[in-house]
C-alpha positions as CSV (number, residue, x, y, z in Angstrom):
1,Q,16.1,9.8,5.8
2,V,14.1,7.8,3.3
3,Q,11.7,8.9,0.6
4,L,8.8,6.7,-0.4
5,V,7.3,7.5,-3.8
6,E,4.0,5.9,-4.6
7,S,2.4,5.4,-8.0
8,G,-0.3,3.4,-9.6
9,G,-3.5,5.0,-8.2
10,G,-6.3,6.2,-10.4
11,L,-9.9,5.6,-11.5
12,V,-11.3,2.1,-12.1
13,Q,-14.7,0.6,-12.4
14,A,-16.0,-1.7,-9.7
15,G,-14.6,-5.2,-10.2
16,G,-11.5,-3.9,-11.8
17,S,-7.8,-4.0,-10.7
18,L,-5.0,-1.6,-9.9
19,R,-1.5,-2.1,-8.8
20,L,0.1,0.4,-6.4
21,S,3.9,0.7,-6.2
22,C,6.0,2.2,-3.4
23,A,9.6,2.9,-4.3
24,A,12.1,3.6,-1.5
25,S,15.1,5.8,-2.0
26,R,17.4,3.2,-0.4
27,S,17.6,-0.5,0.4
28,I,14.5,-1.8,2.1
29,F,16.4,-4.5,3.9
30,S,16.7,-2.4,7.1
31,F,12.9,-2.0,7.5
32,T,11.1,-4.2,10.0
33,A,7.9,-3.8,8.0
34,M,6.5,-2.1,4.9
35,G,3.0,-1.8,3.6
36,W,0.0,0.3,3.0
37,Y,-2.6,2.2,5.0
38,R,-5.6,4.0,3.6
39,Q,-7.6,7.0,4.9
40,A,-10.9,8.7,4.3
41,P,-11.1,12.5,4.8
42,G,-11.5,13.2,8.5
43,K,-11.0,9.6,9.6
44,K,-8.1,7.6,11.1
45,R,-5.8,5.7,8.8
46,E,-6.5,2.0,8.6
47,L,-4.0,-0.7,7.9
48,V,-4.6,-2.4,4.5
49,A,-1.7,-4.7,4.2
50,S,1.8,-5.1,5.6
51,M,4.9,-7.3,5.0
52,S,7.5,-7.9,7.7
53,S,11.2,-8.3,7.0
54,D,10.8,-12.1,7.1
55,G,8.2,-11.9,4.4
56,S,5.2,-12.6,6.5
57,T,2.1,-10.7,5.5
58,N,-1.0,-9.3,7.2
59,Y,-4.2,-8.0,5.7
60,A,-7.3,-6.1,6.8
61,D,-10.3,-8.4,6.8
62,S,-12.0,-6.1,4.3
63,V,-9.3,-6.7,1.7
64,N,-8.2,-10.3,2.5
65,G,-8.5,-12.4,-0.6
66,R,-8.7,-9.4,-2.9
67,F,-5.4,-7.6,-2.3
68,T,-1.9,-8.9,-2.3
69,I,1.2,-7.3,-1.0
70,S,4.6,-8.2,-2.5
71,R,8.1,-6.7,-2.7
72,D,11.0,-6.6,-5.1
73,T,14.2,-6.0,-3.0
74,T,16.3,-5.5,-6.2
75,R,14.1,-2.5,-7.0
76,N,13.5,-1.4,-3.3
77,T,9.8,-1.5,-4.1
78,V,6.7,-2.8,-2.4
79,Y,3.5,-3.4,-4.4
80,L,-0.1,-3.7,-3.6
81,Q,-2.1,-5.7,-6.2
82,M,-5.8,-4.8,-5.8
83,N,-8.4,-7.0,-7.5
84,S,-12.1,-7.1,-7.4
85,L,-12.2,-3.4,-6.3
86,K,-15.3,-2.0,-4.7
87,P,-16.6,1.5,-4.4
88,E,-15.8,1.4,-0.7
89,D,-12.1,1.0,-1.6
90,T,-12.2,4.6,-2.8
91,L,-9.7,6.2,-0.5
92,I,-6.2,7.7,-0.3
93,Y,-3.6,5.0,0.0
94,Y,-0.3,5.7,1.9
95,C,2.8,3.6,1.8
96,F,4.8,3.2,5.0
97,A,8.2,1.8,6.0
98,R,9.1,1.2,9.6
99,E,12.5,0.9,11.3
100,L,13.3,3.0,14.3
101,R,10.6,5.4,13.1
102,V,7.9,5.3,10.5
103,Y,8.3,6.9,7.1
104,W,5.3,7.7,4.9
105,G,4.7,8.3,1.3
106,Q,2.7,11.2,-0.1
107,G,-0.4,9.2,-0.7
108,T,-2.1,8.2,-3.9
109,Q,-5.8,8.4,-4.7
110,V,-7.8,5.3,-5.6
111,T,-11.3,5.9,-7.0
112,V,-13.6,3.0,-7.8
113,S,-16.8,3.9,-9.7
114,A,-19.9,1.8,-9.2
């Protein structure tokens, strides 16, 4: 089992920045991918950004150029740096880690005011 603990969400004005963190309870080397999804109430989760075990990254078109995913293997943590935030980025953000199954964090709220 793995626990993923997210932090860093909150309220920010449009144009501002936030950094989300996702700390795993054990080494992240075994995961084939880690990253972030986000979800609006009543809607399907959408992929925001992911990083594969080889370090390659993938971003949703809506955040490409504004968000950056990174990891610190010494801290077993994945980060999502979010810049130039827009009101439409206001969603709950979920960290995930994939190996034979997918693990999810509890979610963290990001609110961007106009």
